[in-house]
C-alpha positions as CSV (number, residue, x, y, z in Angstrom):
1,M,35.3,9.7,59.0
2,K,39.0,9.5,58.0
3,T,41.3,8.0,60.6
4,P,44.3,10.2,61.2
5,R,47.7,8.8,60.3
6,K,49.8,7.9,63.3
7,I,53.5,8.2,63.7
8,I,54.7,5.0,65.4
9,V,58.1,4.1,66.7
10,H,58.5,0.3,66.0
11,I,61.9,-0.7,67.3
12,A,63.9,-3.3,69.3
13,T,65.9,-2.4,72.4
14,S,68.2,-4.3,74.6
15,A,66.9,-5.0,78.1
16,D,69.1,-2.0,79.2
17,G,67.4,0.3,76.8
18,F,69.8,0.6,73.8
19,I,68.9,0.3,70.1
20,A,72.5,-0.2,69.0
21,R,76.1,-0.3,70.2
22,P,78.0,3.0,70.3
23,D,79.2,2.4,66.8
24,G,75.7,1.6,65.5
25,N,76.3,-2.1,65.4
26,V,73.2,-4.2,65.9
27,A,74.6,-7.7,65.5
28,W,73.2,-8.5,68.9
29,L,69.7,-8.5,67.2
30,D,70.7,-11.4,65.0
31,R,68.8,-14.2,66.6
32,P,66.3,-17.0,65.6
33,R,62.9,-15.5,65.3
34,P,59.6,-17.2,66.1
35,K,57.0,-17.9,63.5
36,G,55.4,-14.6,62.6
37,N,58.7,-12.6,63.3
38,Y,57.1,-10.9,66.4
39,G,54.3,-9.5,64.3
40,Y,56.6,-7.5,62.0
41,S,54.8,-8.4,58.8
42,A,51.4,-7.3,60.1
43,F,52.9,-4.0,61.3
44,F,54.6,-3.5,57.9
45,K,51.3,-3.8,56.1
46,S,49.9,-1.0,58.3
47,V,52.4,1.6,57.1
48,D,53.3,3.2,53.8
49,T,55.9,5.7,55.0
50,I,59.2,5.3,56.9
51,L,61.1,8.1,58.7
52,W,64.8,7.7,59.2
53,G,67.5,9.6,61.0
54,Y,70.5,10.1,58.7
55,K,72.8,8.0,61.0
56,T,70.4,5.1,60.9
57,Y,70.0,5.3,57.2
58,A,73.8,5.6,56.7
59,K,74.4,2.5,58.9
60,G,71.9,0.6,56.9
61,I,73.7,1.5,53.6
62,E,77.0,0.6,55.3
63,M,75.6,-2.8,56.2
64,G,74.6,-3.4,52.6
65,M,70.9,-2.7,53.1
66,E,70.6,-0.7,49.9
67,K,70.0,-3.9,48.0
68,G,68.0,-5.2,50.9
69,F,65.7,-2.2,51.0
70,K,63.9,-3.6,47.9
71,A,64.2,-7.2,49.1
72,A,62.7,-6.2,52.5
73,G,59.7,-4.7,50.9
74,F,60.9,-1.1,51.0
75,G,59.9,-1.0,47.4
76,P,57.9,1.5,45.3
77,K,54.9,1.4,47.6
78,I,56.8,2.7,50.6
79,K,57.9,6.3,50.8
80,N,61.1,6.9,52.8
81,Y,62.1,10.3,54.3
82,V,65.6,10.7,55.7
83,F,66.3,13.6,58.0
84,S,69.6,15.2,57.4
85,R,71.1,18.6,58.5
86,R,72.5,19.2,55.0
87,P,71.1,18.6,51.5
88,R,71.9,15.2,50.0
89,E,71.0,13.3,46.9
90,A,68.8,10.2,47.4
91,P,70.2,7.0,45.8
92,L,66.8,5.4,45.4
93,P,63.6,7.0,44.0
94,T,61.5,6.1,47.1
95,F,63.9,8.0,49.3
96,E,63.8,11.7,49.9
97,F,66.1,13.7,52.2
98,V,64.5,16.2,54.5
99,N,66.0,19.3,56.1
100,E,63.0,21.1,57.7
101,P,61.5,21.6,61.1
102,V,59.8,18.5,62.5
103,K,56.4,20.0,63.4
104,P,55.4,21.4,60.0
105,F,56.8,18.3,58.2
106,A,54.9,15.9,60.5
107,Q,51.7,17.9,60.2
108,R,51.9,18.0,56.4
109,L,52.6,14.3,56.2
110,R,49.7,13.4,58.5
111,A,47.4,15.5,56.4
112,Q,48.2,13.4,53.3
113,P,46.0,10.4,52.7
114,G,47.7,7.1,53.5
115,K,48.5,4.5,56.1
116,N,50.4,5.0,59.3
117,I,54.0,6.2,59.4
118,W,56.9,4.2,60.8
119,M,59.5,6.1,62.7
120,M,62.5,3.8,62.1
121,G,64.9,5.7,64.3
122,G,67.5,6.4,65.6
123,G,67.5,8.0,69.0
124,E,68.0,11.6,67.9
125,I,65.2,11.8,65.4
126,I,62.9,9.9,67.7
127,A,63.7,12.5,70.4
128,S,63.1,15.4,68.0
129,F,59.7,14.1,67.0
130,L,58.8,13.2,70.6
131,D,59.7,16.7,71.9
132,Q,57.5,18.2,69.2
133,G,54.5,16.1,70.2
134,E,54.7,14.1,67.0
135,I,55.0,10.5,68.2
136,D,51.7,8.7,68.8
137,E,52.8,5.3,69.8
138,F,55.8,3.2,70.7
139,R,56.0,-0.5,69.8
140,I,59.1,-1.8,71.5
141,H,60.4,-5.3,71.3
142,L,62.5,-5.7,74.4
143,I,65.3,-8.2,73.6
144,P,66.5,-10.3,76.6
145,I,70.1,-9.2,76.4
146,L,72.2,-6.6,78.2
147,I,74.8,-4.8,76.0
148,G,76.1,-2.4,78.6
149,E,76.5,0.7,76.5
150,G,75.2,2.1,73.3
151,I,72.7,4.4,71.6
152,P,69.7,4.9,73.8
153,L,66.1,4.5,72.4
154,I,65.7,8.3,72.9
155,H,68.5,10.8,72.8
156,P,68.9,12.1,76.4
157,R,67.2,15.4,77.3
158,H,65.3,16.5,80.3
159,R,61.7,15.5,79.5
160,T,58.7,13.8,81.0
161,I,56.4,12.0,78.6
162,R,53.7,9.7,80.0
163,L,53.0,6.4,78.2
164,K,49.7,4.5,78.4
165,L,50.2,0.7,78.0
166,L,48.0,-0.6,75.3
167,A,49.3,-4.2,75.2
168,A,52.1,-6.4,76.3
169,K,53.0,-9.8,74.8
170,A,55.7,-12.2,75.9
171,F,57.2,-14.6,73.3
172,P,58.7,-18.0,74.1
173,D,62.2,-16.8,73.4
174,G,62.0,-14.1,76.1
175,V,61.3,-11.2,73.8
176,V,58.6,-8.9,75.2
177,H,56.5,-6.7,72.9
178,L,55.4,-3.5,74.7
179,H,52.8,-1.2,72.9
180,Y,52.3,2.3,74.4
181,R,50.4,5.4,73.4
182,T,52.0,8.7,74.2
183,T,50.1,11.3,76.3
184,L,50.6,14.9,77.2
185,L,52.5,15.8,80.3
186,N,50.0,15.9,83.3
187,A,47.3,14.4,81.1
188,P,45.2,11.7,82.8
189,L,46.0,8.2,81.6
190,L,42.8,7.0,80.1
């Protein structure tokens, strides 16, 4: 039986819940990493598709990541979808801009054969997918730093989403990896 593709948010946050400073700066993430880079390589091998919000994508381009996309392994075997409110032209052949409702897009993507799907972020696109019931898991690396203000992990809206803890791992440098599965509101936590 075919295992359904999951949409997984794999992201780092500050201890106070921010994924970036208000201007999108993530320099506070620049830190020595332990051997194995917090399991990033293993996770990356489990996906073949990455979902980006336009602001996250644009910040990556601004930071010079266009060349780094290929160097980081975002090469021809990884399909990238960037959500944008207006049509845009993709600079790389593995990137496609999307301007359609989340639910039908996610359902169509899940129906295609492939590996799991990485929700890169940011907070607005994560919230949009979450509110449509299209996020399966969160893999959060909690970085031991307080930055005081910034872009929250999930764009603020009134919502209640239960999470089931699947695993937690503390690293020697104080980073804590939290792995959650999303559940429906009022559903029992199994």
